[in-house]
N, C-alpha and C positions, 0 to 999 in steps of 0.2 A: 712497670706499665706495659713494656713489652709482652711479658709472660702473659697478664691478664688480657690484652688484644688477642695474642695468639691463640689462648686458650677460647675465647669467645668466637673466634674466626673457625675453629677446626673441633667441634664438639663430635664425641664419639670416636675420636681417632685410636682412642686405645680402651681397652676394657676398663671399666670402673668397678668398685666395690658395691655389692648389693645393695639396696636402699633399707633404710630401717630407720628407726628412733635413734634420736641424739643423744638421750641419756644426759647425767651430770658429768663435770669433770672427775677425773680419777676412778671413780664407783661406778660409772657407766649407766646401765640400765638395772644394775641391782636391785636399787630400792622399789623397782617398779613391779619386778616380777610376782606372778601370782604362785600360789604353792601347787597349783594344779597347772603345769605348766604344759601339759598335752593342749588343755583347751585354750591357755593364755596365748600360745604360738599359734592355733587355729585363728583367734581371732587377728591377732597381728598380720597374718599372711592375707588375711581380707582387706588390710588396709596397705600392704606394702607388696603383695603379689607371692608368689609361689617359693620365691628366695629372697630372704631377707639377712640383715647382720643386726648384732646386737654387740655391745661393748659391755662384756663382764667382767669387770676390775680392768687388769690388764690385758686379759684375755679375750680375743675377737672371737666370737660366734657365729654362726651361719646356720640357719633354718632352713631346710627343703622339704616342700609339701607337696611334689607334683612327679607322677610317674614318670614322665619324660626326663626331668633332670636326675631322678633317681638311676635310670637308665645311663645317662652320660656318666654319673658315679661309678656305678657296680658293674657295668659293661665296658662302657668304650673308654674309663680310665680307673679300672679295677685295681690295678698295683698302686696307683698312685693314692689312693684312699683305701690300702689294704692296712693301715695301722689304727688302732684304737686310740682315743684321748684316754690315758690312764690316771683316775683319781688316786690320791696319796693313800685313802682307806684301801684300795684295790691292790696298789704294791704292798701295804702291811699284810695283806690276809694272802699273798700269792707268794709271798717268798721272792719279793722284789720284781713280781709282774712277769714271772717266768710260766706262768700257764698258759694253756692254749687261748683262752679268751683275750688276755691281755697282753701277751707276748708281741713285740713287734714282727710284723713279717720279713721271711727269710728262711734259711737254712734250718736253723735250729726250730723255728715255727712249724714248718713243713712235716720234719721228723714226728714231731709230737703229735701232730694233726693226721698223720698217715698210722702213728701206732695206733691211735684212739680210733680210728674209724675202720682201719682194715683187722685190728687185734681185738679190740673191745667192743665194737658197735657196728661189727660185720652182721649179716644175718645169720651165718653158721652160728657166731658165738650168742647172739641174744635167742637163736631159738633154743640153744643148750640151757639157758636159763628159764625156759618156759613152766617148768614144775614148780620153781620159786615163785614165779608172778602168780600162777594157779593157788598155791598155799595160801599167799597172801591175800589175795581177793575172797577165797572162799573164808577165810579167817576173819576177814572185815562183813562178811555177808552174814556170818554166823554171830558176830556181835550184835549188828543191827537187826537180826531178827529177835533176839533177846530183849533188846531195847522197844522194839514194835508190840512184842507180847506184853509187855508192861505199860505200853501206851505212851513211853516218853520219848519227848524231842531228842534230836542229837544235833549237836555243830556239825555239819558235812564237810566243812572246809578242813575243820580239825581230823576229821576222821580219814578222810581222803590223804593228808599231809603224812598222818601217821602210818597209813596203808603203805604210801610211796616212800618214806623214808625208810621204813625197815625192808621192802622190797631191794632199794637202792644199797643200804648196807649189807644186807646179804649177796646180793649181786657183786658187790666191791671184795668182800672179806669172808663172806657167811660159811665158808670150808675152813677157813682158818680159826673163825671164832669158835667153830663147834669143838674144837680140839682142847679147849681150855674154859673151866667155869667162870675163871674171875674176869673174863673177857664178855661174859654173857650179855650185859647189861649195859653193852658200849653204845648199841642204837639208842637207847633212853637218854644218856649224855647229848645226844645231839640235839635231842629235842628243845634244850634249853639254849640252844648256840645259836642256832642257824636263822633263826627270825631276826635276833640281834645282827648277825651279821649282814643279813639282807638289808634291813634297816639302816645300817651304817653306810652299807654302799650308795644308799640313796639320798643321805642327807647332806644337803648344801654345805660346803667346807670353806672357809674362807682362803684358806691357804691354797686351794686350787685356782681361786679367783685372784689371789696376790701372792705369786711363788715366794717373793720375798718375807714373808710372812710365816712359810711352812716351818721353818725351825722352831718357831715358838708354840706350835699347834695350840692355837688359841682357844678351839673349842672342845678339845679334847679328843675328836673323833679317832685321830691315828692311835691315840693311847688306849682308848676303849676298844679299837677294832685288834691290836696287837694281843689285848688280853683275850677276847676272843678267839681271836686265830691260835693264841699259844695252847688253848683248850684242845682245839682239834689237833693241834701239830702234837701232844703229847699221846692223843688217841691214834692217830695216825703210826706215830712210833711204835706204841705197845701192839698194835695190829703187824707191823713191819718185823717187830723182832719175833714175833710168836711164828710168823709165816716162816720166817727164815730158820727158826726152829725145827719147823714142819719138815720143812726142804733138807735139812741136814740129816733130818733123821730117817729121811729117804720114804716118807709115809705115803707115797702117791704123785701123781702129776698135777699139773694146772688145774684146778678147778674153780677159781674165782677170778675176778678183774686182777687183784692185787698180785696173785700169784705168776699171773701172765706177764706184769710190768717188771717183776723182780727176776723173772727169767730173764726177760729181752735186757736189762741191764747187766746182767752178769754175761750175756752171750756177746752185747758188745758189737751186734753185726748192724747197728742202724748208723745212719749217715752222720750225724752227729750223737757223741756218748748221751745216754740217758743217766741222769744222778737221781740220789734219792729225793732231794728238793723238785726234781721235775714230777717225780711219781707222787710226792706230796701234795704238790700244785695241781697234778690233774686229779687227784682224788677228791680236791678242795673245790674245782668246777663241778665235777659230778655229783657231789652231794649235794652242793646248794642249789646249781642250776636244775639238777633232776627231782626235785621235790617241791620246791615253794612254788616255783612256775606251772609245774603241771597240777598240783592240786587246786591253784588257781583257777586254772581252765576250766576242770572239773565242776569248782563251785559257781563260775559264771555259769557255764552252761546249765546246771540245775536250777540256779536263780531263775535264767530266762524260760525253762520250760515249765517250772512251777508257776510261774507268773501267766503262761501260755498254756494251759489243759489242753487244748487241741491239738499242740504241737507234738506235746508229750504223748499223747494218745497216739498219734500216728507213728511216732519212734516206736513205743510198746507193742503196736500193731504188727509193725516189721519182724521185731524180736520174737513175738509170739509165732509168725509165720515160719521163719528160719529155725528157730530153738525149740517152740512149743512150751507149756506150761507145767510139763510132766518132766522137764530135763532141767538142767544146769547151764548157762553159758559157759562157753570154752572160746579160749582164743583163737581157734580154727572158725570160728563163726564171724570174726570180725570182716574177713573180706565180702562177706555176702550180705553187709549190711550198709548200703550205700546212702540211706537217708539217715543213720547214725552219723557216718563221715562227714555229711553235708551239715549236721548240728554241730559237729567240733568248729568245723571250718566258717560257719556262720558267729560263731561264739569269739573264734580267734580273728574273725573281720572287725566285730564289733567290740570286743574287748581284748586287743592284742597285749601279749603278756609284756613285753617290753614296748610302751606306747611311744618312745622316740628312737627305737633301737638302742643298741649300743653306741657313744658318740666316735664318729671317725675322726681321724686328724692326716691331713693331706702329707705326704713326706716331700712335694715341691708345690710351687704355686700351680694354681690349676685355673682352668676357665670352664665354667658350668652356666647354663643359661645366658652366655654372653657376658656374664661378671666373673670379675676375680676372686678366688679363694685363696690368701694366701696361705704359704706353709706354714703348718703348726696351729692352723686355725681349729676349732671345736666345731665338728658339724655333726649339727641334731637331724635325723631324717624322722619327720612327724608321720609315721605309719598308724596312728590313730587317726588322724586328718586326713591321710589318704584314703584309707577305708570308709570314711564319713562323707567322702567329696560326694556332693549331689550330679556332678558332672561325670562321673564315673559310674555309679551305684544307684538304680532305682531305688527310690525310698529307701536312702542310705540308713535311716534311723530305726527301721524296723526289723527285728527278728524274723528271717523268713529263710529257713534252711534252703528251701525249694532251689534258689538262686544256683547252689553251689551242685545241683543234681548233674549239670552240665561238667562232665570229667575234665573240660578243659583247665579249670583250675585246680593247681596243687601246691606242695608245700616247697618245690624247688626254688621259687624266687627269680623265676624268667618272666613271670608276669608281673611288672613291678606297680601294678595297681592292688596287687595282693601279697604281702611280704612280712606274714607273722613271725617268721623266723630268720629274718632278714636277706641279703641278696650278695651275689659276688662271693669271691673267696674265703669270706669271712663270714659266710652263713654258718647257722648254729650245726656243730657236726653231729649233735643227740636227735635230730628228726625222725629218726625210726624208732627209736626207743620211746620218746615222748608221746608219739603216734600209738605207739602198741600200749604204754601204761594207761593215757587219757581213754581211748577207746574201749579197752578193756573194762576198767571203772565205771565209766557210764553204762557199759551195756551192762555189767552187775547191778547198778544201783537201779536202773529201769525195769530191768527183766526181773527182778526177783521182789521189788517194792513198787507199791505205789505212795506218793508224796502228798504231804498237805501241810499247810502251816497253822501252827495252835490257834485254838478259838481265841478270839480277842485280839489278835495282832495281827500287824501289817506289814508287808515286807515290799520296799521301795528298792530297785537296783541303782545304787549311787557307786560312783568309782573314787579311788583314793590314791591319787598318783602317786609312784615312788619308780625306781629304778626298776620295781615289777610292778605291774598294775593289781589292785586288790579290790575286793569287796569294802566298802566303806563300813558296814553294818554285816557282821556274821551272819551266814543264811543256816537258821534254826528250823528244822521240820521233821515232822514226825513219820517215821515209815509205817508201812502196812503192808503186810506179805500178800504176793499175788501168785505164787506158786501153788499147785494142785495138792502137792505132799510136803509135810514139815520137815520129814527126813532129808529132803533135799538142802536144808539149811545147815543140816549137821556136818 
């Protein structure tokens, strides 16, 4: 009685948990979750506010959908929220979670990130792979031209996935693979594995909601992931063995990412020693994150442009003014295409690649928006909802690239109303590479070809939720050459 009386007389004396639906005993809100979590969480935020809680089995989840609250997390309390909530399938795929994406914040993570940013994704290193990117883009343009001559429709998403996968594999260990014929089809094997790994990462796993069930792997997701990861591991091992053979023979300096990593491992001059498993985990990150995500951005952009011919025409007009129809697009042109960059930004606003970002988990109990977020909670940031908030964006559901012609919006994560790559110290490390690949791919598709939907068909842009946002239906379109000389496609 005294406790009830005291509590009723002293409301708000200490921060409380965020509001949220009550849910059932034991299972919490799991039975009520919609498969399209990003829209489901947006609807719940309209009832409970920009921060609310859900009980998901034995796990407390908190959903944030306000730039102000995101700033509190990723700027004011960045170190507290610097860890990710790691699903069991991710641990199975990344050698126990020792990659850059899932590893806990600390000296080991800082070492790997420094290696990745300074040695692998620096401007100097990326520039050194320009000819690789040019080769892959030209090769895809040649293939699309052959399809155009036959009037054949193409699956744009598949074509971009293959282009970016071939490019990524060549950047990672292209020089190594050139030394031996038996390794030549390694890229082909990846095409059958990457989609399965991304799918499993996004599948709800009951073992994540009830950790005491993890040993049983009731849905078999961890077993499936181990099988897929083992295939990649075998490919990594073959590439590493061949790379070491090449280096032992003294056949040249480092010319690809893998050779750089092995050299760093042998020199041992990093703050934390790099192991072979670290190298393979980093390769796993780069292969999976660098292909599926970027190809989805290109596919969404092309879908929006095909549905809005006037916007496509403006983008092509800019390309023609900068490049002309008697020339081919080069990566050096990209910096002179502000409208095309605005198209990319608007695509990422309307269709963020990872709609709920990668879930975070505070290392200690924190206060956000006046509410308690307990240590170890699973924290979702609904970037998809923030990017469509009418209080932030004018006509938020309209695809309108002109809103991004103001250069104040960038990918740095400092403006928390636009966070397609996240924010804070766990922001995506591959932004510069993603921007180069997406912009170059879009420029080639729009400069070299006009596009139309096959007669008698209709295409509606519908999203399919997952850890990576995809088009629900693949974009099938017919390319039509628009350059003045057919030799430009050769």
